[in-house]
N, C-alpha and C positions, 0 to 999 in steps of 0.2 A: 616508444610510448611507454611511461612508467606505470606501475600498478595502481597508483592513485588516478592517473588520467584514465586508464582502461575501466576502472571500477566507476568512475563518473560517467563516462560514455554508455556503459551498460545500464546504468541506473536510469539515464534518461530514456533509453530505449525500453526499458521495462515500464518506466511510468507511462510512456505513451501507449504502449500495447495494453497495460492494464487499465488504463482509462478507457480505452474503446470496448475491451472485451468485458470488463466488469459492468460498466454502465448498461449494456444490453442485458445483463443477468439482473442487475438491480431493478431495471425498468420492468421486467417481466415476473419480479417477485412481489406479490401482494403483501406478505408480511412485512417486507422492507419498506413498501410504499407507505403502509400503516404507520410504522415506526418513524418513518420520515416526517408524515403529517403531524404526528403526535410532537416531534421535535419542534416543528414549526409553530405549533400552538404554545409550546413551552417558551419558546424565543419570544413570542408575541407577549406573553404573560410577563416575562422578564422585563421586557422594555416598558411595560405599563406600571411597574414598581415605582414607588416614590422613593428612590435611593438618592443618597448624597453623590456627588461627583465622584468623591473618593471610593465610596462603596461600588459604584458602577464601574470604576476603573479597575478595582481588583477583581470583580466578578468577571469582567471582560478579559482581563489578563490570564485568569483561570481558564476560561473557555478557548482563548486563542492558543494557550499551551497544549490543552487537550486536543484541539483540531490538529495542530502540528504533529503531535505524538502519534495520534490516530492515522494521519496521512502516511507518515514514515512507517508505522507498524504495517500499514495495508501494502506499501511498495516492497518491504522486506518480506512479508507473507507471501506475496505473489512471486517474488524472485525465489524464495524457498520452493515454492510449488513447481517453478520451471526446473530448478536443480533436481528436485525429486523424479520429475518426469524424465529428465536425462538419465538418472541413475536407473530407473526401472527400464527404460528402453534399452540401455546398455546391458541389463541383466537378462532381459527377454530376447533380444536380438543381438548378441556380442558379435556376430560375423558381419553384421551391417553398421555397427557403430565403432568408431575409432575410441575404444574406452580409454586408452592411454592418453589421447589428446583431450578428452572430455575432463579426465581427472586432473590433468595439467592446468587447464583453464580454470576449472573450479577451485583448484588449490590456490590459484593467483588470488582470487575473490576473497578467499577467507584469511588472507594475510592482513 
């Protein structure tokens, strides 16, 4: 398996884990829920604007680009957190972690 295929498989696994664990945290976070409601209200107001077809398309493209970028950032941030956790565990418990193997796998990801 080449590094690109490995990276894609890891990314799919990370996205699945992230979706499940982050969703639980967000559902329990009242501040996030408030922000989410505010975003919903802002979207409703956006749809009520009397924009031309071209203006609406430009605004929608901007929103779509931001959503995609935010999703990718979240996936990479989650992955970075996992990498940091492995590093911390390897430092705290070096006798229980194959640090050489962990470094080898993590270095493949960064290529």
